[in-house]
N, C-alpha and C positions, 0 to 999 in steps of 0.2 A: 101720302096719306100720312098723317103725323103718328109719329110713334104713342102706344097707348103706356101708360106709367101701370109699372107691373106694383108697385107698391103702394104705401098709405102717408103721403106727407105728413101729415102731423103725427104720425108714429114715427117715421124718419125722424123731424123735425126734434120730438121730444128725447131720440136717443146722441142725437147731436148735440143738444142742449146738456145731456149730461156727462157727455165725454169733454166737451168744452169747460164746463163747472168745476170737473174734476184735475183737469188738466192744463188748463187756459190755452189762451190762442196760439202765441207762438210756437208751444212743446207740440201742439195737437198735428198731425198730418191729415192730409184728403185721404188717406189710404186706410188709416184707424177709424175714421170716420165714416167709410164707405163700411168696413169690416162690423164695425157697431152697429151700423144699421142695416146691415144684410144686403148690403145693394154692391153695385159693382162702380169703380171709379167712374166709368161712362157712365152710368145712368144719373151720378151725383152731379159730372159737371154738364150733362145734358138738361138737367134739373136745374140746381141752382147757381150756376154759373162759377162760383170762385169760392176760394176757403172764406173771405172777407164777406161774401155775399148771405155763407150759410152763418159764420157765423153773427153776425146785425139782424139777422132772422131768428137766430136763437137768444139773443140777448133781447128781441123784443119780447116773443113769447115768455120768456122768465119774466119780464116786468110786467107785462100782461097778468101773470100769475097773483104778482105780487099787490094786485089792487084790489084785492077785495079787501085786504085789510084797511087801507085807506078811504074804502066804502063804509069800514063799519065803525072807523073814527069819524067818519062825515055824517053819517045815521044817528049817533047816540045824542039825546037831546042835550045834555050838558057838552058843549063843546070843550070845559077845561077836563071832564070824565073820558070824554071821545079821545082827547089827546092822550090821557093816562091809561087807558084801554089799549090803546094804539102801542103803545113806550110797555107795557105789560106783555104783548104779544109778541114784539120786537125780543123784549128779555127773556122770553122762558124762549123762544128760537135759539137764542144765542147759547143757554146753557145747556141746550138739550144735545148729549152726547151723538146721538145717531146725524148729526148735521155735522159733519164733519170738513165740509167745504168752503165753512162762511156761506156771504153773500156775493154772486155771481157779476150783480153787476158792479161791488167795492172790490172784485178779485181783479173783474175788466181795470178799475179804474186805476186799482198799484200795478198792472203791469205795463199801463201806459203804451201802447199802441202810439207808432208814427203815423198811424194813419186817418187820414184826412175825415174821412167819412166815421170811421170807428169812435175816434175823440168826440167829433160833431156829435152822437149818438149819447155818448156817455156825458158829455155837457149837459143836453140836453134833459138825461134823468136826474143831472144834480140838480138844474136846473126846475125842475117838476119836482124834487124832494122839496125845494124853498116855497115854492107856491105853495104846494098841498099843508105845510104848518101855518104858511103865514094866513090860509083861508082858513083856518080855523080858527087859528087866534083873532083873525077879524067877526069872526062869530062870536065867541069870546067877548072882545068888546063889546059887540050889540047887543048881547044876551047881559052884559052888564057882572060877568063875573072878574073881568081884566077895567083895570081902570083904563078910561079915553086917550091917556098920557102913553100908554106902552108902544114900543115902535117893533109892530108887529112884524115889519119886514126885518129888523135885526137880530130878535126872536125866531123866528124864523128861520134864518141863515143859524142859529145857533143850534136847533134844535136837530137839522138835519147835517150839521156837519157832527154831532154827537151820533146822529144814526148812525154815522159812515165810521164812528171811532166805535161801538158799539159791534159790528157787524166784522170789524177786521177782529175785535176779539175773539168773536166766536170760533175765528177758526182753531182757538186755542183751549175752547169749552170749559169755559170760567165755572167755578160755581157761582149758586145760585145765591149767597150771600152780597158776592163782590157785585154783580149784576143787581139787585134790588138796590145796593148801594149807590152804583151806577144811577138808576131810575132815579130814584130820590133825590138826589143831588141835581138828575137834569131836570126835573118837575118842580126844584125850588128855585129856578131861575125866573120862574111863574108868578110865584108867591109875592114878590117886591110889589107886581101892579096887580096883585086878586084885593077885590072891595073887601 
């Protein structure tokens, strides 16, 4: 007969996510993960197999939580206003003194594990950021907010790269004026294509 789980997997994954977000992959031990989740190391390995598998699941969970912001951007009637709304929300998070750990995906990218599976997941996330901005920019062209000669692929990559920059900065809780300056300069990249 199979062992019965005596813990809620969603709750445990949230606790794992918190530990990895605070300490990173390399500095976190399975002993710490188990202790913070209130489970034994044996249960941890029986359920999740390895630290790497737990880490990738935690990164996926973190990524899922961030998709609401993308949905808000994509549901705005104006594509350009949606991009600005997205960036304003990111800027507010960057300047929030309660968010001392920055972005988990960005942190993981900086830590740069040599593990092929982790690197593949992170690459897919960065490509997703490129694609989400390109979709919004393509919509702006279709709506007539940006001119047809706008290179939406390159602009999307620029916005994606800028996003990573502000997320690195967020670890130092920049003041709101600095964040606003970054936001305005980032958005000005679209102005040369405004109709």
